[in-house]
N, C-alpha and C positions, 0 to 999 in steps of 0.2 A: 461175769460175763462180759465186760465191755475193755475195750483196746486200750490200756492205758498211756495215751499220746502214742500208738504206733507201736509200743512196744508188743511182742508179741505175746500172747498168752495159753495157757494149757487147752482153755475156752474153745480162743478161736481155732485154734490148731484141730483141734477133733471135727468141728463144724466143719472145717474144709475139707475135712480127710470123709465123713460122714455124706456130704453132699456132692462129692465125687471130683470139686473144685480138683484137688492135691490129692496125691496117695502118699503113703509114708516114703516109698520107695526114691519120691523125688524131691521131697523134705530130706533125705537121709544123702542123696547125693548133694545139692547147696551145702548140706552142713559137711562132708568130704571137702566140696570146693572151697571152704569157709575156711575148715581148717590149715588149710595146706595155704593159703594166702596170711592165716593170722602168724606164723611160722615163719615166713619173708618179712612181713611187715617193718619196719621201722619207727618205733626198737616191736621186736615180738609181744606179741600179749600176752602168751606165756599162761594163760587160761588152765588147759589143756594139755597136759605134757605125756602120756600115752593114750595112743587110738588107733586103732586096727580096718581101714576097709574095708574088709571083707567080712569083720566083725556087724561092723555096722549096717550095710550091707544085707548081712542073713538075716537077722531083724525087723531089718526092713520090708522085705519083701514077703514074709512072714506075716507081718500087718496086713500087708496091702492084702495081702489074700485071704485074711480075714475080712477085710471091712468090707471085698468086691462077693463074701458071698456071707454076710449079716450076723458075724458072727465071733464079733471082738468081745477082751475078756473083763475089759474093767473100763474105765474113761477116763485113764493112763496109755490104752494102750496105740502105741504106736508115737504116745510119747517121746520126743529125746530128752535124755537125761543122764548127768553125771556125775560120779562121784567119788570125792574126796580120797586123798591114795593112801589114809589113814585104815582104810574100807579094803578089803580083800574081793580079787574082782577076775573073775579066770577071762583070761587070759592073761593080763597083767602084772606086772611087777609091783610087791608090796611094797613100795619102798620108804615110809609114808616121811616123805620129803628130806631122806638120807642117801648117801654116794653106795654106803657099808648094808643095806636092810633088802628085800624082795632080790637076793640073787637069781632065782629061777622064777619063771613065770607061774604066778595062783595057778591051782586045782579046782578051788573049792573059794564060793561065793558064801560073803558072810552076808544074814540073816536077810539085812533091804535090800541089798544086791539082788539076792533070791529072790526074793520080795514082787519086786520092782520086774523082773524077767517074768512072774507069773502074771501080773497084770498086764504084761506085752510092751512094756515100755521100752524104747531102745535104749542102751546104751552105748552113748558115744565115747567113753571114754574115759579117763581117771585125770582127775584136778588137781592142779601145783596146791601147796600148802607148806606153812612156818614148816620147817622142818622140827619133826617129832612136838612142833604147836609150840614151843615153847616160847612164843610173843604174838604179837598187835599188828605188827607194820604189815605180816606178808615176806618180808623182806628174806627169803634164800637164792642164795648167792653161787649156789654149791653148777656142781658140771650138767646134771639131769633137772635140775629145774629152774632155776635161774629168777630174776623178779618176775609176777606176774605186774600187768599194769591196771590201773583205775582206766574201765571204758571213759570214766566222765571226762578224766584229765590223765594224761598218760607218761606226765611228770611226776605222779603222784603215786602212794601205796595203795593196794587197795583193804587194806586193813586183814588181819589173818587172827587166825590159822589156819580158817577154809576159804584161803585168798584165790584159789581157781574158780572154789565154786562160785562165790560171789561176782567175782570177773563174766564167768561163763553168762550167767543167766543177766547179768547188766549190759555185756555184750550184744544179746541177741540168742549165742548157739546155742542154749537151751534154755526152754519155760521151769525147768524143775533142773534141782542140782539137791546133793545133800553131802551137808556137814553135820561135825561135832562140834559141841562146844562145852569145854572145860571151865572156862575166866572168861564167857563172850564168843566164844572161837565160830559161833555160828552168827550172830548180832553183829556182831564189833564188823565185819567185813561186809555183809549187806549192809550195814547203816552208811557204810560210806560209799556202797558201791552203788545209792542209793535203790533198789527192790527189797521185800519182804524175805525176813529169818524167824523163824519159829525157833526156840530151844524148847520140847518136849520134859514133862515132869520128868526128874528122873525115875530111869526103868520103863518108862512108857510107851519105846523105842527100842528097840534092840538094837547092843551093841557087841553080838558074837560075833566074831571074823573080823571085828575093828583094834587096832592094835591096845591094849588095853594101860594107858599112860598113866590114867588116873581111875580107879577104880569106882571114888564116891565121888566126884563131882563132874562128873562127864556126860550127858545128854546124847543124843539124837537130835538133829532135827532139820527140815526139807528151806533152803533159799528158792524163792522163787520170783514170776514177777508181780504176780498180786497175792489177794491175800485169799482168792475165791482157789487158786492151785494151792495155796501153803495147807489149805480147808482137805483137799483131794487128796493130796499127800499124803495126811495124817491118817484121814482115817482110812489110809490104804497100807497102812503101815503101822498103826498103834496099836498094836494087841498081846497078850503077853507070850512068850517063843517059852519052850522047855529046855534051849540054850543058854538061856540067861535067866538066871535066877531071880534077881535085883525085880523084873517086873514082872513075874508069876500070880500076884495079888488085885493086882490093877484090877479098878473098877473101868468093865465098859466106855472105852471114847465113843460118845455122841456129837454131834453136831447141834445139837439143839436152841432154836431161839435162835440159828447164828444170821439167819434175815428177817429177823423183827424188823418192820418198817423203823423203828425209834428205839433210844436207849431207856426209855421213862423206867423209873423202879430200882435204875441201876446208883451205884454207888462210889462215884472214883476214890480213889484216897491220896491226897497229895503229900509229901513233908515237903513244905515251901521251899526251906532249908535247904536242903539236903539238894531238892530240885534246881537250887537254884546257882549248885556250885560249877558255872558253864559258862563258853565264850557266850558275849553279849549276843551276836548273831543265833547262836542256836537256843536263847531262854526268851530269844521274841519271837522266834516262831512257835517252839515248844508250848507258850505261852497261852498264842492265839489257840492252838488246835485243842488244848483244857476249853478255851470258851468253847467252841465249834461242838467240842462233845456235849459240850452241856448246854446248848441250843438243843441238840436232840434231845433232849429231856433227863438224863442224867444229871447227878449233885454232885459238886465237888466234898468232899469232907478232910478238912486237915486232920493230920495222924501224925504222929511221930514214929521214925525209924529208932529205935536207942539200939546206943552201941555200935554200932555202924563203922568204926572207926577200929573198933576188936573182930569186927565181924571179919571185914578188910585182912586185917595182918592175919588172924584163924584161919581165912581161906587158903591165902595163900601157901602157908606152912603145908597147910592140908595135900593141896594138889601139889607142890614141888614137892613132898615128903615122897606123896606114891607113885611120882614120876620117877625119882632118883630110887627109891627101890628098885620098880621095873627095869631101870636102864641102871642097874650097874654092873650086870655083866656089857653094853656096849660104853660102858663110864671105864673100865678097866681096860677092854680088846678095842677100841674102834675111836676112844679121845681124840688121837688128831686129826679123825676122818670128818668130825665134826665140824660146823658153822663157831666163829668165836664167838654169836649171843647164845648159841646152845651149852657152851661149853662153860661159861659165865655164868650161866642159868641154873645148871648140874651142877658148879662149887659150892656156890650159895646153898642151894638144897643138900649140900649135905654135912651143914654146919646146924642143921635142923636135930635135936636131939629128941630121944623117943616122949620123953617130958613134955618136949615143947608140943610136939604130937598128939597126945593127950589133953592138955589142955587147948589144945585146936577143939578138940572134940566136944571138951564140953561147954566150950564156947559157941559149937554148932546147936545144942540144944536146948542152950537157952535162947540164942536166935530166931528158932524154930517153934519155940514158944511163945514171942514175942510176935513173930508171923500168924500162929491158933489166932491169940486174940484178938489180933489187925482186922482177918478176915473175917471175924463176925461179926465187925462191924462196917465191912465194905465191900466192896464183891473184885476189888483191884487197885492195884497200890500203877502211877503214873510216874515216869522220870522222863526225861531226855534219854537217846539211844547212847552216846556218845557225848562229855561234855565239850567235842570239840569238833574240826569237818577230816576229809581224809590229810595224813604231813607230806609233804615236801620228799619227793627221791631224791639223794645227792648221787654228786658221780662215783663219791668214796664208799657208797653203798652198792655197789651196782660187784662193785672189788672186794669187800671183806665183810660186807653187812650192815645193820646197824645194830646196834643196843646202846638202850635209851632206856634208860630206868623207870628216868620220873614219867618219860612220856606210856612206857605200860600201864604203871600203876594209872596215870590220868584218863587211859581210854576203857578201865578195867571198873571205872567207877559206881559208876550204876548195873553191872555186873553181874558183880557176885556175888550178890545177894542170892540170884536165884540160884546160881551154880552150886554154893555154899551150905543152902537149905534145900534143894530139888525141886523146886517151883516153879513151873512154865511161867514163857518172858514170847513175848511177841516186839517182833518190833516194824515201823510201818515208814516209808518215807513221806515227809509232808514237808519239804520245801527245799531252797535253796542259799548258797549263801552267794553277798556279793559279788564273787569268785566263779560259782557255778555250780557248788562241790552242795555233793543232795546232807542232806540234813533228816531227823526220826527219832520220834518217840518210840518209846517202849511202853508195853502194857503186861505189866506182872499179876498171876492170880493164886488161888490156893492151888492145892496138891493136886491132880487132874483136874483141873479144870478149865482147859484147851478152849471150849467152848465159846466162856466168856471172850475170851483173849479175841477170838475170832468175830467175834457179832462184833467187839469195839473196833480189830481193826478193818471192818466192812468201813463200818461209816469213817472213819480215821482218812480212806483214801481218798472219800467226799473232797474231802478239806482241802488236799491239794488240786487245787483246778486244771493244773497241766503239771505234764509230766514231759521233760524237757529229751529231749531224746540224749543217750549220749555222748562225743566227737564218733568214739570206737563204735560201731553197732553194725551188727549183718541181720537182713533182715534173710530169714529161711525160707520163706513163701513166696519170696520174688522170683 
């Protein structure tokens, strides 16, 4: 329940509303003024790309009444949230980062939007994203979106594809945002923007009402100011949905032992060869964070992650083949309305064959079996989140976008295992580079064991002795 370096958390907001110091309506009016300021700033933040003052105030006033009558719906009542434009959210356009989708306002909510409304959350709008989720920078130069800026340094990218979600949380516009993650799309922007990102187990949180770009690799997850906030949102959203068959047989989501005083008895797996393939500053911070976890009673166990190059290639084949299949009509009808990077990615995907896809899925089975063996000996696997800090934005990116395949491949290095096999992953900020850009550590666990990630994540937050306020930051409690 701490305020991390002055960044507003869900817990702090709830305390303010319960005490009567602030009402959700007052917070909402602050946010509306800040959204107007975001659009006018130089450069514009471009975190939230669609918002509606009347909608925000309707939800906020209903929440204010519930607080006054002491009948709140949940611990998310009155909490400002945004959802990635990949989700259907009434009454916004479901564009998924394009200029050609969502020509009419949406009339039906995605399951996660519906559940957030039922919990009393205030949806402040939909957030920017990399066009069709096809990249990891967040660079989207089209007329509806433009390039979201990293609140820690507006001359750097946010990461993608849940770019606006991470920027909105880091900039203080809301303590909670929802993203999707098919190749690191929650965890990469959370890492680059210095906030917490949780990718649930495949199927744990419903994808119904989300554009089904890649049916076998994408998980939904929250991006939050703190690990405690991520746990709260996870507990609200994680359950079976009859409209989403992949999560129907899941075990009940729990937060067992999350607040244990130490990490005694936990075994943390590290493949040091894999772990060390990152920039020196990232490695130094991550090694110190691992030692911190050891100091709390956890033991570090060396493990070997076999066939990681094969798994990396197989993940790319799976996600791109599935996206290319789903986007076949778009590729034929709207090719010239897509960003250049999207055109290149889908053209590359069209070169994969059915044989490639079958072999990739055989590799998935092998990799999942390797992980079953590893998780019989350790509770989790630790890696850096991203091998580098957020890359710089160049003038040409603003006009034509950015297509850097070597960066895309590198940024996903520690992400793909979770998407390929469906295991959950949590990224937690642990420090900063000499240039002041955030660095994060990733924790991955066996299927359905998000609770151990959150337990370790809470302790990782203690390692970071201070949280630097971003250069772009809005205090919604002011």
